[in-house]
C-alpha positions in Angstrom: 82.8 138.9 121.6 80.1 140.7 120.1 79.1 142.7 122.8 82.5 144.2 123.1 82.6 144.8 119.5 79.3 146.6 119.3 80.5 149.0 122.3 83.8 149.7 121.0 82.0 150.7 117.9 80.4 153.4 119.7 83.5 154.3 121.6 85.7 154.7 118.7 84.5 158.3 117.9 85.3 159.3 121.4 88.3 161.8 121.6 89.6 164.0 124.1 91.8 167.2 123.4 94.4 166.1 125.9 94.8 162.8 123.9 93.7 160.4 127.1 91.2 158.3 124.9 91.7 155.4 127.0 90.8 157.3 130.3 87.7 158.8 128.8 86.3 155.4 127.3 87.0 153.8 130.7 84.8 156.3 132.3 82.1 155.7 129.9 82.1 152.0 130.1 82.3 152.0 133.9 79.3 154.4 134.1 77.2 152.3 131.5 78.2 149.0 133.3 77.5 150.6 136.8 74.1 151.4 135.5 73.4 148.2 133.9 73.4 145.9 136.6 70.8 145.6 139.4 71.4 146.6 143.1 70.6 144.4 146.1 69.6 146.5 148.8 70.1 143.7 151.2 73.8 143.6 150.2 76.8 145.9 150.9 77.8 148.0 148.0 81.3 146.0 148.1 79.1 142.7 147.7 76.9 144.1 144.8 80.1 145.2 142.9 81.7 141.8 143.7 78.5 140.1 142.2 78.7 141.8 139.0 82.7 142.0 138.6 83.2 138.8 136.6 80.6 140.1 134.1 81.9 143.7 134.1 85.6 142.3 133.5 84.4 140.1 130.6 82.7 143.1 128.9 85.8 145.4 129.6 88.2 142.6 128.4 86.1 142.2 125.3 86.1 145.8 124.3 89.7 146.1 125.0 90.4 143.2 122.3 88.7 146.0 119.9 89.7 149.3 121.2 92.1 150.4 123.6 90.5 151.7 127.1 92.1 151.7 130.8 90.8 148.4 131.9 92.0 148.7 135.4 90.4 152.3 135.6 87.1 151.0 134.1 86.7 148.4 136.8 87.6 150.9 139.8 85.2 153.2 138.5 82.5 150.4 138.2 82.9 149.6 141.7 82.6 153.4 142.7 79.5 153.8 140.2 77.9 150.7 142.2 78.6 152.3 145.4 76.8 155.3 144.6 73.9 153.8 143.1 73.6 151.4 146.3 73.9 154.7 148.5 71.1 156.1 146.4 68.9 153.1 147.2 69.8 152.4 150.9 70.0 155.8 152.2 72.0 158.8 151.3 74.8 160.3 153.4 76.1 162.8 150.8 74.2 165.9 150.5 75.8 166.5 147.0 74.2 163.2 145.7 70.8 164.1 147.1 71.3 167.5 145.3 72.1 166.2 142.1 69.0 163.6 142.2 66.9 166.6 143.2 68.0 168.7 140.2 68.3 165.6 137.7 66.2 165.4 134.6 64.1 162.9 136.2 63.4 164.9 139.3 62.3 167.7 136.6 60.0 165.4 135.1 58.4 164.2 138.6 58.4 167.4 140.5 56.7 170.6 140.5 59.2 173.7 140.0 57.9 174.3 143.8 59.0 171.0 144.7 62.5 171.5 143.1 63.0 174.7 145.0 62.1 173.0 148.4 64.6 170.1 147.7 67.3 172.4 146.7 66.6 174.6 150.0 66.3 171.3 151.8 69.9 170.2 151.0 71.4 173.4 151.7 70.1 173.6 155.1 73.0 173.1 157.7 70.8 170.8 159.9 69.7 168.5 157.1 72.6 165.8 157.4 72.2 165.7 161.1 68.4 165.0 160.9 68.9 162.8 157.6 71.2 160.6 159.7 68.9 160.6 162.6 65.8 159.3 160.6 68.2 156.8 158.8 69.2 155.6 162.0 65.4 155.0 163.4 64.6 153.4 160.1 67.3 150.9 160.3 65.8 149.8 163.6 62.4 149.3 161.4 63.9 146.4 159.8 65.1 144.4 162.8 61.8 145.1 164.8 59.8 143.6 162.3 
């Protein structure tokens, strides 16, 4: 109960110009929960989300007791965040995710400017996805050949 109250204290000042505060709060909670729980790369994204769904529902319910948010949306978005995180860990199939990671704050801390330029050029190359998927298929065989 305390966790829901404490989180609701952060969310109480969240306002949108359109008046859909419940939706914005749901998005914020889904993102926070989605990045809180660990991802097991040996499981599917769906299994990872299901593993943490009970805990996520509990937190969302506790928040909702203190402050209105769209619970159904929060849990649906939670599953999407877990899916994105899973994809980032096990092999990216979406250029926009790779591009976002390459241009992220974390990347800027760990990459030189030249590496960032190279990463951006890489993800805009038309052959990138075909090559990336081919390499991924070969690497999938690595797990079963051992």
